[in-house]
One Martini backbone bead per residue (centre of mass of N, CA, C, O) as a GRO file, in nm:
protein
  499
    1MET     BB    1  -0.652  -5.974  -3.045
    2ASP     BB    2  -0.416  -5.792  -3.155
    3LEU     BB    3  -0.128  -5.681  -3.003
    4THR     BB    4  -0.122  -5.399  -3.154
    5TRP     BB    5  -0.376  -5.281  -3.020
    6TYR     BB    6  -0.278  -5.286  -2.733
    7ALA     BB    7  -0.030  -5.095  -2.789
    8LEU     BB    8  -0.232  -4.849  -2.863
    9LEU     BB    9  -0.437  -4.838  -2.617
   10ILE     BB   10  -0.275  -4.788  -2.368
   11PRO     BB   11  -0.167  -4.499  -2.427
   12LEU     BB   12  -0.451  -4.383  -2.478
   13PHE     BB   13  -0.562  -4.427  -2.193
   14PHE     BB   14  -0.348  -4.245  -2.045
   15PHE     BB   15  -0.418  -3.989  -2.194
   16LEU     BB   16  -0.716  -3.962  -2.117
   17HIS     BB   17  -0.678  -3.977  -1.811
   18LYS     BB   18  -0.513  -3.714  -1.796
   19CYS     BB   19  -0.725  -3.521  -1.929
   20PHE     BB   20  -0.996  -3.610  -1.729
   21PHE     BB   21  -0.850  -3.702  -1.422
   22SER     BB   22  -0.644  -3.501  -1.369
   23ASN     BB   23  -0.516  -3.240  -1.169
   24SER     BB   24  -0.393  -3.061  -1.410
   25ASN     BB   25  -0.719  -2.959  -1.471
   26LYS     BB   26  -0.778  -2.843  -1.188
   27LEU     BB   27  -0.988  -2.621  -1.051
   28PRO     BB   28  -1.081  -2.419  -0.836
   29PRO     BB   29  -1.290  -2.344  -0.627
   30SER     BB   30  -1.643  -2.223  -0.655
   31PRO     BB   31  -1.879  -2.018  -0.659
   32THR     BB   32  -2.172  -1.939  -0.760
   33LYS     BB   33  -2.281  -1.797  -1.057
   34LEU     BB   34  -2.394  -1.543  -1.249
   35PRO     BB   35  -2.513  -1.405  -1.502
   36ILE     BB   36  -2.258  -1.188  -1.636
   37ILE     BB   37  -2.148  -1.116  -1.325
   38GLY     BB   38  -2.110  -1.356  -1.151
   39ASN     BB   39  -1.940  -1.256  -0.832
   40LEU     BB   40  -1.997  -0.945  -0.781
   41HIS     BB   41  -2.231  -0.968  -0.556
   42GLN     BB   42  -1.997  -1.074  -0.327
   43LEU     BB   43  -1.808  -0.827  -0.246
   44GLY     BB   44  -1.880  -0.549  -0.168
   45SER     BB   45  -1.738  -0.279   0.007
   46LEU     BB   46  -1.535  -0.513   0.147
   47PRO     BB   47  -1.357  -0.743  -0.008
   48HIS     BB   48  -1.158  -0.861   0.200
   49ARG     BB   49  -1.398  -0.974   0.375
   50SER     BB   50  -1.556  -1.134   0.165
   51MET     BB   51  -1.323  -1.323   0.076
   52HIS     BB   52  -1.257  -1.446   0.350
   53LYS     BB   53  -1.537  -1.580   0.381
   54LEU     BB   54  -1.523  -1.753   0.131
   55SER     BB   55  -1.247  -1.902   0.195
   56LYS     BB   56  -1.365  -2.071   0.431
   57LYS     BB   57  -1.528  -2.244   0.220
   58TYR     BB   58  -1.322  -2.273  -0.056
   59GLY     BB   59  -1.040  -2.171   0.016
   60PRO     BB   60  -0.707  -2.043  -0.046
   61VAL     BB   61  -0.801  -2.127  -0.340
   62MET     BB   62  -1.001  -1.919  -0.544
   63LEU     BB   63  -1.272  -1.899  -0.780
   64LEU     BB   64  -1.366  -1.615  -0.959
   65HIS     BB   65  -1.614  -1.406  -1.124
   66PHE     BB   66  -1.572  -1.113  -1.335
   67GLY     BB   67  -1.795  -1.188  -1.497
   68SER     BB   68  -1.597  -1.365  -1.736
   69LYS     BB   69  -1.354  -1.334  -1.547
   70PRO     BB   70  -1.097  -1.486  -1.402
   71VAL     BB   71  -1.038  -1.506  -1.035
   72ILE     BB   72  -0.785  -1.532  -0.805
   73VAL     BB   73  -0.786  -1.624  -0.455
   74ALA     BB   74  -0.540  -1.555  -0.209
   75SER     BB   75  -0.517  -1.686   0.155
   76SER     BB   76  -0.212  -1.800   0.181
   77VAL     BB   77   0.111  -1.853   0.231
   78ASP     BB   78   0.160  -2.070   0.002
   79ALA     BB   79   0.025  -1.900  -0.223
   80ALA     BB   80   0.204  -1.646  -0.202
   81ARG     BB   81   0.475  -1.785  -0.241
   82THR     BB   82   0.420  -1.900  -0.523
   83ILE     BB   83   0.356  -1.626  -0.663
   84MET     BB   84   0.609  -1.428  -0.524
   85LYS     BB   85   0.844  -1.657  -0.586
   86THR     BB   86   0.831  -1.925  -0.755
   87HIS     BB   87   0.627  -1.751  -0.979
   88ASP     BB   88   0.684  -1.441  -1.021
   89LEU     BB   89   0.723  -1.399  -1.330
   90VAL     BB   90   0.433  -1.505  -1.417
   91TRP     BB   91   0.297  -1.273  -1.196
   92SER     BB   92   0.411  -0.970  -1.305
   93ASN     BB   93   0.165  -0.865  -1.424
   94ARG     BB   94  -0.100  -0.655  -1.537
   95PRO     BB   95  -0.401  -0.558  -1.547
   96LYS     BB   96  -0.639  -0.388  -1.690
   97SER     BB   97  -0.716  -0.024  -1.610
   98ARG     BB   98  -0.912   0.242  -1.651
   99ILE     BB   99  -0.845   0.416  -1.410
  100ALA     BB  100  -0.532   0.392  -1.404
  101ASP     BB  101  -0.505   0.492  -1.703
  102ARG     BB  102  -0.605   0.778  -1.642
  103LEU     BB  103  -0.430   0.864  -1.377
  104PHE     BB  104  -0.143   0.725  -1.525
  105TYR     BB  105  -0.100   0.783  -1.830
  106GLY     BB  106  -0.128   0.472  -1.923
  107CYS     BB  107   0.043   0.324  -1.717
  108LYS     BB  108   0.351   0.487  -1.642
  109ASP     BB  109   0.399   0.354  -1.379
  110VAL     BB  110   0.499   0.125  -1.150
  111ALA     BB  111   0.240  -0.019  -1.037
  112PHE     BB  112   0.066  -0.049  -1.334
  113SER     BB  113   0.264  -0.144  -1.515
  114PRO     BB  114   0.370  -0.335  -1.737
  115TYR     BB  115   0.564  -0.594  -1.784
  116GLY     BB  116   0.897  -0.473  -1.859
  117GLU     BB  117   1.127  -0.261  -1.969
  118TYR     BB  118   0.994  -0.004  -1.871
  119TRP     BB  119   0.946  -0.091  -1.583
  120ARG     BB  120   1.245  -0.147  -1.512
  121GLN     BB  121   1.342   0.139  -1.549
  122ILE     BB  122   1.144   0.300  -1.353
  123LYS     BB  123   1.225   0.142  -1.100
  124SER     BB  124   1.524   0.198  -1.104
  125ILE     BB  125   1.493   0.506  -1.070
  126THR     BB  126   1.329   0.509  -0.804
  127VAL     BB  127   1.526   0.361  -0.631
  128LEU     BB  128   1.798   0.511  -0.679
  129HIS     BB  129   1.663   0.827  -0.647
  130LEU     BB  130   1.461   0.764  -0.370
  131LEU     BB  131   1.466   0.436  -0.218
  132SER     BB  132   1.728   0.388  -0.120
  133ASN     BB  133   1.904   0.363   0.156
  134LYS     BB  134   2.071   0.613   0.109
  135ARG     BB  135   1.843   0.811   0.045
  136VAL     BB  136   1.672   0.769   0.299
  137GLN     BB  137   1.899   0.879   0.486
  138SER     BB  138   1.913   1.169   0.353
  139TYR     BB  139   1.612   1.245   0.484
  140ARG     BB  140   1.636   1.287   0.786
  141ASP     BB  141   1.602   1.590   0.843
  142ILE     BB  142   1.322   1.612   0.732
  143ARG     BB  143   1.183   1.423   0.928
  144GLU     BB  144   1.260   1.556   1.191
  145GLU     BB  145   1.145   1.832   1.131
  146GLU     BB  146   0.840   1.761   1.074
  147ILE     BB  147   0.784   1.614   1.341
  148SER     BB  148   0.842   1.856   1.514
  149ASN     BB  149   0.625   2.031   1.406
  150MET     BB  150   0.385   1.850   1.493
  151ILE     BB  151   0.449   1.866   1.800
  152VAL     BB  152   0.413   2.172   1.824
  153LYS     BB  153   0.119   2.189   1.728
  154ILE     BB  154  -0.001   2.008   1.954
  155ARG     BB  155   0.105   2.178   2.184
  156GLN     BB  156  -0.056   2.445   2.100
  157GLU     BB  157  -0.333   2.316   2.139
  158CYS     BB  158  -0.306   2.256   2.428
  159ASP     BB  159  -0.243   2.541   2.533
  160SER     BB  160  -0.521   2.668   2.434
  161ASN     BB  161  -0.643   2.436   2.668
  162SER     BB  162  -0.409   2.455   2.902
  163SER     BB  163  -0.348   2.102   2.884
  164SER     BB  164  -0.564   1.974   2.688
  165SER     BB  165  -0.669   1.791   2.382
  166VAL     BB  166  -0.884   1.734   2.115
  167ILE     BB  167  -0.763   1.554   1.843
  168ASP     BB  168  -0.690   1.514   1.494
  169LEU     BB  169  -0.483   1.278   1.396
  170ARG     BB  170  -0.519   1.252   1.094
  171ASP     BB  171  -0.451   1.547   1.024
  172TYR     BB  172  -0.151   1.529   1.131
  173LEU     BB  173  -0.056   1.275   0.965
  174CYS     BB  174  -0.118   1.369   0.682
  175SER     BB  175   0.052   1.632   0.688
  176LEU     BB  176   0.315   1.503   0.750
  177THR     BB  177   0.346   1.310   0.501
  178ASN     BB  178   0.306   1.532   0.288
  179ASP     BB  179   0.555   1.703   0.369
  180ILE     BB  180   0.773   1.500   0.332
  181VAL     BB  181   0.717   1.401   0.044
  182SER     BB  182   0.731   1.675  -0.084
  183ARG     BB  183   1.026   1.741  -0.015
  184VAL     BB  184   1.155   1.484  -0.134
  185ALA     BB  185   1.003   1.478  -0.435
  186LEU     BB  186   0.934   1.829  -0.483
  187GLY     BB  187   1.118   2.026  -0.271
  188ARG     BB  188   0.835   2.108  -0.137
  189LYS     BB  189   0.570   2.255   0.008
  190TYR     BB  190   0.221   2.204  -0.097
  191ASN     BB  191  -0.005   2.432  -0.029
  192GLU     BB  192  -0.297   2.555  -0.013
  193GLY     BB  193  -0.270   2.848  -0.209
  194GLN     BB  194   0.052   2.755  -0.306
  195GLY     BB  195   0.033   2.581  -0.580
  196GLY     BB  196  -0.176   2.371  -0.480
  197MET     BB  197  -0.371   2.140  -0.303
  198ASN     BB  198  -0.610   1.941  -0.165
  199ALA     BB  199  -0.455   1.667  -0.064
  200LYS     BB  200  -0.657   1.515   0.114
  201VAL     BB  201  -0.903   1.513  -0.079
  202THR     BB  202  -0.770   1.416  -0.338
  203LEU     BB  203  -0.630   1.154  -0.218
  204ASP     BB  204  -0.882   1.024  -0.126
  205GLU     BB  205  -1.023   1.007  -0.415
  206PHE     BB  206  -0.798   0.853  -0.544
  207GLY     BB  207  -0.797   0.590  -0.358
  208GLU     BB  208  -1.102   0.529  -0.409
  209LEU     BB  209  -1.074   0.483  -0.712
  210LEU     BB  210  -0.853   0.256  -0.711
  211GLY     BB  211  -1.084   0.076  -0.533
  212THR     BB  212  -1.267   0.074  -0.774
  213PHE     BB  213  -1.507  -0.085  -0.950
  214SER     BB  214  -1.489  -0.149  -1.298
  215ILE     BB  215  -1.717  -0.287  -1.513
  216GLY     BB  216  -1.558  -0.248  -1.791
  217ASP     BB  217  -1.321  -0.458  -1.727
  218TYR     BB  218  -1.544  -0.723  -1.726
  219ILE     BB  219  -1.807  -0.568  -1.878
  220PRO     BB  220  -1.811  -0.400  -2.157
  221ARG     BB  221  -2.128  -0.370  -2.215
  222LEU     BB  222  -2.133  -0.199  -1.914
  223GLU     BB  223  -1.969   0.077  -1.932
  224TRP     BB  224  -2.207   0.293  -1.921
  225ILE     BB  225  -2.252   0.303  -1.612
  226ASN     BB  226  -2.017   0.501  -1.545
  227LYS     BB  227  -2.184   0.742  -1.658
  228ILE     BB  228  -2.436   0.729  -1.478
  229ASN     BB  229  -2.279   0.705  -1.179
  230GLY     BB  230  -2.008   0.912  -1.222
  231LEU     BB  231  -1.727   0.787  -1.244
  232ASP     BB  232  -1.601   0.918  -1.497
  233SER     BB  233  -1.623   1.216  -1.379
  234LYS     BB  234  -1.447   1.166  -1.131
  235VAL     BB  235  -1.191   1.083  -1.269
  236GLU     BB  236  -1.158   1.335  -1.443
  237LYS     BB  237  -1.142   1.547  -1.204
  238VAL     BB  238  -0.887   1.417  -1.061
  239ALA     BB  239  -0.696   1.416  -1.305
  240LYS     BB  240  -0.692   1.720  -1.351
  241GLU     BB  241  -0.592   1.815  -1.078
  242LEU     BB  242  -0.325   1.653  -1.086
  243ASP     BB  243  -0.217   1.767  -1.351
  244THR     BB  244  -0.203   2.062  -1.268
  245PHE     BB  245  -0.005   2.014  -1.025
  246LEU     BB  246   0.223   1.872  -1.192
  247GLU     BB  247   0.281   2.097  -1.388
  248SER     BB  248   0.360   2.310  -1.170
  249VAL     BB  249   0.601   2.157  -1.059
  250ILE     BB  250   0.771   2.124  -1.315
  251GLU     BB  251   0.786   2.428  -1.404
  252GLU     BB  252   0.927   2.523  -1.148
  253HIS     BB  253   1.184   2.358  -1.199
  254VAL     BB  254   1.254   2.468  -1.479
  255SER     BB  255   1.273   2.766  -1.398
  256ARG     BB  256   1.499   2.739  -1.190
  257LYS     BB  257   1.705   2.631  -1.380
  258ASN     BB  258   1.695   2.856  -1.606
  259ASN     BB  259   1.758   3.076  -1.354
  260GLY     BB  260   1.984   2.970  -1.163
  261GLU     BB  261   1.867   2.887  -0.848
  262TYR     BB  262   2.079   2.691  -0.792
  263SER     BB  263   2.292   2.592  -0.562
  264THR     BB  264   2.577   2.481  -0.470
  265GLY     BB  265   2.509   2.154  -0.348
  266GLU     BB  266   2.224   2.124  -0.383
  267ALA     BB  267   1.977   1.922  -0.329
  268LYS     BB  268   1.813   1.698  -0.503
  269ASP     BB  269   1.522   1.610  -0.619
  270PHE     BB  270   1.319   1.401  -0.798
  271VAL     BB  271   1.244   1.595  -1.026
  272ASP     BB  272   1.529   1.677  -1.105
  273VAL     BB  273   1.618   1.391  -1.186
  274LEU     BB  274   1.404   1.342  -1.402
  275LEU     BB  275   1.486   1.586  -1.581
  276GLU     BB  276   1.770   1.471  -1.643
  277ILE     BB  277   1.666   1.193  -1.760
  278GLN     BB  278   1.466   1.269  -1.992
  279ASN     BB  279   1.700   1.283  -2.232
  280GLY     BB  280   1.899   1.020  -2.183
  281LYS     BB  281   2.208   1.080  -2.128
  282GLU     BB  282   2.248   0.884  -1.868
  283THR     BB  283   2.059   0.612  -1.961
  284GLY     BB  284   1.913   0.582  -2.261
  285PHE     BB  285   1.633   0.697  -2.138
  286LEU     BB  286   1.323   0.809  -2.224
  287LEU     BB  287   1.117   1.074  -2.087
  288GLN     BB  288   0.815   1.147  -2.087
  289ARG     BB  289   0.587   1.360  -1.955
  290ASP     BB  290   0.382   1.141  -1.865
  291SER     BB  291   0.585   0.971  -1.713
  292LEU     BB  292   0.681   1.178  -1.513
  293LYS     BB  293   0.403   1.216  -1.371
  294ALA     BB  294   0.347   0.926  -1.297
  295ILE     BB  295   0.590   0.888  -1.109
  296ILE     BB  296   0.533   1.125  -0.914
  297LEU     BB  297   0.251   1.023  -0.825
  298ASP     BB  298   0.318   0.749  -0.717
  299ASN     BB  299   0.508   0.850  -0.488
  300PHE     BB  300   0.327   1.056  -0.351
  301ALA     BB  301   0.064   0.903  -0.301
  302ALA     BB  302   0.171   0.641  -0.171
  303GLY     BB  303   0.338   0.773   0.054
  304VAL     BB  304   0.093   0.915   0.202
  305ASP     BB  305  -0.145   0.712   0.226
  306THR     BB  306  -0.009   0.456   0.366
  307THR     BB  307   0.129   0.595   0.609
  308TYR     BB  308  -0.104   0.732   0.755
  309THR     BB  309  -0.284   0.489   0.774
  310ALA     BB  310  -0.089   0.325   0.958
  311LEU     BB  311  -0.068   0.534   1.188
  312GLU     BB  312  -0.372   0.541   1.261
  313TRP     BB  313  -0.396   0.234   1.338
  314ILE     BB  314  -0.188   0.234   1.559
  315MET     BB  315  -0.322   0.448   1.750
  316THR     BB  316  -0.585   0.295   1.773
  317GLU     BB  317  -0.478   0.035   1.915
  318LEU     BB  318  -0.345   0.183   2.154
  319LEU     BB  319  -0.608   0.309   2.261
  320ARG     BB  320  -0.755   0.024   2.293
  321HIS     BB  321  -0.460  -0.062   2.451
  322PRO     BB  322  -0.324   0.047   2.727
  323ARG     BB  323  -0.110  -0.170   2.790
  324VAL     BB  324   0.055  -0.117   2.532
  325MET     BB  325   0.096   0.186   2.564
  326LYS     BB  326   0.257   0.167   2.829
  327LYS     BB  327   0.489  -0.007   2.722
  328LEU     BB  328   0.586   0.186   2.507
  329GLU     BB  329   0.635   0.435   2.684
  330ASP     BB  330   0.855   0.296   2.861
  331GLU     BB  331   1.053   0.248   2.640
  332VAL     BB  332   1.086   0.536   2.516
  333ARG     BB  333   1.144   0.696   2.791
  334GLU     BB  334   1.396   0.543   2.868
  335LEU     BB  335   1.564   0.595   2.601
  336GLY     BB  336   1.480   0.919   2.633
  337GLN     BB  337   1.635   0.995   2.876
  338GLY     BB  338   1.738   1.332   2.880
  339LYS     BB  339   1.594   1.397   2.609
  340THR     BB  340   1.446   1.610   2.378
  341GLU     BB  341   1.496   1.391   2.139
  342ILE     BB  342   1.418   1.163   1.930
  343THR     BB  343   1.610   0.956   1.725
  344GLU     BB  344   1.715   0.733   1.483
  345ASP     BB  345   1.924   0.595   1.674
  346ASP     BB  346   1.707   0.489   1.884
  347LEU     BB  347   1.533   0.274   1.717
  348ARG     BB  348   1.707   0.009   1.727
  349ASN     BB  349   1.606  -0.030   2.058
  350MET     BB  350   1.285  -0.048   1.971
  351HIS     BB  351   1.123  -0.347   1.996
  352TYR     BB  352   0.834  -0.282   2.067
  353LEU     BB  353   0.765  -0.087   1.853
  354LYS     BB  354   0.804  -0.280   1.620
  355ALA     BB  355   0.586  -0.477   1.710
  356VAL     BB  356   0.348  -0.288   1.687
  357ILE     BB  357   0.369  -0.241   1.384
  358LYS     BB  358   0.341  -0.534   1.294
  359GLU     BB  359   0.069  -0.596   1.434
  360THR     BB  360  -0.091  -0.380   1.275
  361LEU     BB  361  -0.019  -0.477   0.987
  362ARG     BB  362  -0.154  -0.757   1.023
  363LEU     BB  363  -0.453  -0.628   1.077
  364HIS     BB  364  -0.373  -0.339   0.884
  365PRO     BB  365  -0.326  -0.329   0.598
  366PRO     BB  366  -0.332  -0.076   0.381
  367ILE     BB  367  -0.332  -0.312   0.150
  368PRO     BB  368  -0.524  -0.587   0.160
  369LEU     BB  369  -0.533  -0.588  -0.163
  370LEU     BB  370  -0.334  -0.665  -0.369
  371ILE     BB  371  -0.234  -0.579  -0.664
  372PRO     BB  372  -0.314  -0.724  -0.940
  373ARG     BB  373  -0.244  -1.004  -1.122
  374VAL     BB  374  -0.107  -1.174  -1.428
  375SER     BB  375  -0.079  -1.445  -1.611
  376THR     BB  376   0.148  -1.571  -1.890
  377GLU     BB  377   0.088  -1.872  -1.801
  378ASP     BB  378   0.058  -2.178  -1.733
  379ILE     BB  379  -0.028  -2.297  -1.388
  380GLU     BB  380   0.057  -2.421  -1.070
  381LEU     BB  381  -0.167  -2.393  -0.761
  382LEU     BB  382  -0.176  -2.616  -0.525
  383GLY     BB  383  -0.300  -2.832  -0.755
  384TYR     BB  384  -0.393  -2.604  -0.962
  385HIS     BB  385  -0.522  -2.492  -1.257
  386ILE     BB  386  -0.378  -2.201  -1.436
  387PRO     BB  387  -0.447  -2.008  -1.668
  388ALA     BB  388  -0.371  -1.799  -1.873
  389LYS     BB  389  -0.481  -1.477  -1.796
  390THR     BB  390  -0.500  -1.485  -1.489
  391GLN     BB  391  -0.610  -1.349  -1.215
  392VAL     BB  392  -0.465  -1.219  -0.898
  393ILE     BB  393  -0.553  -1.208  -0.550
  394ILE     BB  394  -0.405  -1.088  -0.257
  395ASN     BB  395  -0.500  -1.154   0.091
  396ALA     BB  396  -0.336  -0.998   0.339
  397TRP     BB  397  -0.558  -0.982   0.562
  398ALA     BB  398  -0.606  -1.288   0.581
  399ILE     BB  399  -0.313  -1.388   0.638
  400GLY     BB  400  -0.296  -1.216   0.911
  401ARG     BB  401  -0.562  -1.420   1.010
  402ASP     BB  402  -0.431  -1.700   1.018
  403PRO     BB  403  -0.442  -1.976   1.232
  404LEU     BB  404  -0.191  -2.127   1.095
  405SER     BB  405   0.012  -1.874   1.176
  406TRP     BB  406  -0.175  -1.768   1.423
  407ASP     BB  407  -0.228  -1.696   1.747
  408ASP     BB  408  -0.488  -1.545   1.799
  409PRO     BB  409  -0.551  -1.348   1.538
  410GLU     BB  410  -0.760  -1.126   1.680
  411GLU     BB  411  -0.536  -1.052   1.864
  412TYR     BB  412  -0.369  -0.790   2.034
  413ARG     BB  413  -0.007  -0.889   2.021
  414PRO     BB  414   0.311  -0.778   2.006
  415GLU     BB  415   0.474  -1.012   2.156
  416ARG     BB  416   0.490  -1.211   1.905
  417PHE     BB  417   0.761  -1.038   1.785
  418LEU     BB  418   1.006  -1.059   1.994
  419ASN     BB  419   1.073  -1.384   1.915
  420SER     BB  420   1.082  -1.297   1.596
  421ASN     BB  421   1.181  -1.312   1.240
  422ILE     BB  422   0.951  -1.154   1.136
  423ASP     BB  423   0.892  -0.955   0.853
  424ILE     BB  424   0.816  -0.671   0.598
  425LYS     BB  425   1.014  -0.730   0.328
  426GLY     BB  426   0.903  -1.008   0.164
  427LEU     BB  427   1.016  -1.296   0.316
  428HIS     BB  428   0.738  -1.320   0.494
  429PHE     BB  429   0.421  -1.453   0.412
  430GLU     BB  430   0.262  -1.381   0.685
  431LEU     BB  431   0.382  -1.067   0.617
  432ILE     BB  432   0.242  -0.844   0.346
  433PRO     BB  433   0.184  -0.510   0.341
  434PHE     BB  434   0.415  -0.478   0.072
  435GLY     BB  435   0.459  -0.729  -0.037
  436ALA     BB  436   0.637  -0.906  -0.315
  437GLY     BB  437   0.881  -0.913  -0.513
  438ARG     BB  438   0.883  -0.740  -0.802
  439ARG     BB  439   0.591  -0.599  -0.687
  440GLY     BB  440   0.694  -0.483  -0.457
  441CYS     BB  441   0.738  -0.230  -0.246
  442PRO     BB  442   0.995   0.024  -0.263
  443GLY     BB  443   0.893   0.198   0.010
  444THR     BB  444   0.934   0.064   0.289
  445ALA     BB  445   1.169   0.208   0.429
  446PHE     BB  446   1.050   0.484   0.427
  447ALA     BB  447   0.788   0.432   0.585
  448ILE     BB  448   0.903   0.304   0.849
  449VAL     BB  449   1.069   0.542   0.954
  450VAL     BB  450   0.846   0.741   0.978
  451ILE     BB  451   0.666   0.567   1.177
  452GLU     BB  452   0.877   0.534   1.410
  453LEU     BB  453   0.938   0.830   1.466
  454ALA     BB  454   0.652   0.934   1.507
  455LEU     BB  455   0.567   0.751   1.735
  456SER     BB  456   0.797   0.799   1.940
  457ARG     BB  457   0.731   1.107   1.974
  458LEU     BB  458   0.443   1.094   2.065
  459VAL     BB  459   0.505   0.901   2.331
  460HIS     BB  460   0.720   1.104   2.444
  461LYS     BB  461   0.529   1.385   2.461
  462PHE     BB  462   0.257   1.207   2.508
  463ASN     BB  463  -0.068   1.157   2.637
  464PHE     BB  464  -0.309   0.910   2.542
  465SER     BB  465  -0.667   0.928   2.486
  466LEU     BB  466  -1.005   0.856   2.496
  467PRO     BB  467  -1.273   1.040   2.536
  468LYS     BB  468  -1.482   0.786   2.422
  469PRO     BB  469  -1.432   0.452   2.417
  470GLU     BB  470  -1.734   0.357   2.336
  471GLU     BB  471  -1.715   0.542   2.046
  472LEU     BB  472  -1.527   0.379   1.893
  473ASP     BB  473  -1.478   0.355   1.536
  474MET     BB  474  -1.384   0.064   1.318
  475THR     BB  475  -1.468   0.146   1.049
  476GLU     BB  476  -1.424   0.095   0.710
  477ALA     BB  477  -1.299   0.219   0.423
  478SER     BB  478  -1.294   0.250   0.099
  479GLY     BB  479  -1.017   0.132  -0.100
  480VAL     BB  480  -0.692   0.079  -0.161
  481ALA     BB  481  -0.677   0.220   0.110
  482VAL     BB  482  -0.762   0.109   0.433
  483ARG     BB  483  -0.930   0.312   0.638
  484ARG     BB  484  -1.077   0.497   0.842
  485LYS     BB  485  -1.394   0.636   0.830
  486SER     BB  486  -1.310   0.789   1.085
  487PRO     BB  487  -1.165   1.000   1.255
  488LEU     BB  488  -0.906   1.034   1.504
  489LEU     BB  489  -0.978   1.091   1.834
  490ALA     BB  490  -0.772   1.258   2.081
  491LEU     BB  491  -0.631   1.282   2.398
  492ALA     BB  492  -0.386   1.543   2.463
  493THR     BB  493  -0.104   1.521   2.686
  494PRO     BB  494   0.158   1.646   2.818
  495TYR     BB  495   0.479   1.527   2.906
  496SER     BB  496   0.621   1.704   3.157
  497SER     BB  497   0.925   1.600   3.173
  498TYR     BB  498   0.975   1.742   2.866
  499TYR     BB  499   0.908   2.076   2.953
   0.00000   0.00000   0.00000
């Protein structure tokens, strides 16, 4: 054979080998899928647990099919780091969601908005005017006042029962976070019957809907099922309730401004700031009415839901583990000795308290499955080829329980964080309850200081125990934020040394 043919065949051989045998086109392992629905039947009511179980068999990078759409599930530190740090820009977009689209006025909020100039502008506005470290610090008086109010209410309930009382901690914690976020973002507390709504019920429904799988997103031909099963009507009901509330909030602020009711030097809340930005004079960026409402809802709902969910899980684990509760009480009460109130200045020295919070967020991240992302180009993920427009779900719940990262991962042991530099700010991918990268939660600092102060004051002022320890139900409820299915009931007794 002519040598010229060899010269042509050799490069052709290498080209074909690369196309058909190279790892560059290797897809992640995947469970067997069914026609039409793919792997949807394997998700169950608590997808973070179902996906964790599947990942033990198919690996930390796993390919599922929701209908005909490919979805990558990432369940390891290395996978999370690659997605949210190494290739963060490629994975910064959001897939379309019919439910989020309806609730957030066409996804005009920070969490669900597609990546691009609009998203950059509204995130910048949110961070600068509500969630920067300077702004978070400026809300200190509001936090301390509302937490004091909660302590007084618990004390009053105890007094009405002579010495101690079984209280619904969820109710107190939800009201607390609702009141703090309302005052910070909306200017005042909006209680039911006072121009407000039943925040707890509506926000519970809102969070449940955001965590609900909408079959029309993945199998368009079956979209009609959402009408039959009532999902569409429920979304419409909650959207209208929220819209009515948001309209009333905005109109109240507009009216106050037009009537000159603001006093000189009075601090502006987030709605005031957004109304000033709305005309674009300060930023050159126009905010339409729907955008205004979507941004307000994003910050109000996310701030309340995730914060009280985290606090309830923290108190749950403390009640389950009296040894840890005692150690935390000793730290807080020693540092608070002789003081009427714990203040935020005291928090920096409460190392065990911070460890308790981290350990609980490791086991119970408020949002166990981080909001899905979608790739904008072909990418390699831990040796696997991921085509463009592939969704990825990062299972923060599974990563927090990975035995490759944690000794005895199912054991509740806050001490593991006492000599560790692992933090929750999105820099250490072993612990990502608030996500990381461009799409990480901008409200982390706000949430953590509320959690720290509320927790320290609760254990400073009261002794808590379970009325019937054997009956504590740890079942989780479904939703975008996974809380306890049943409210947390606890026996509260005032710690007499401080009264």
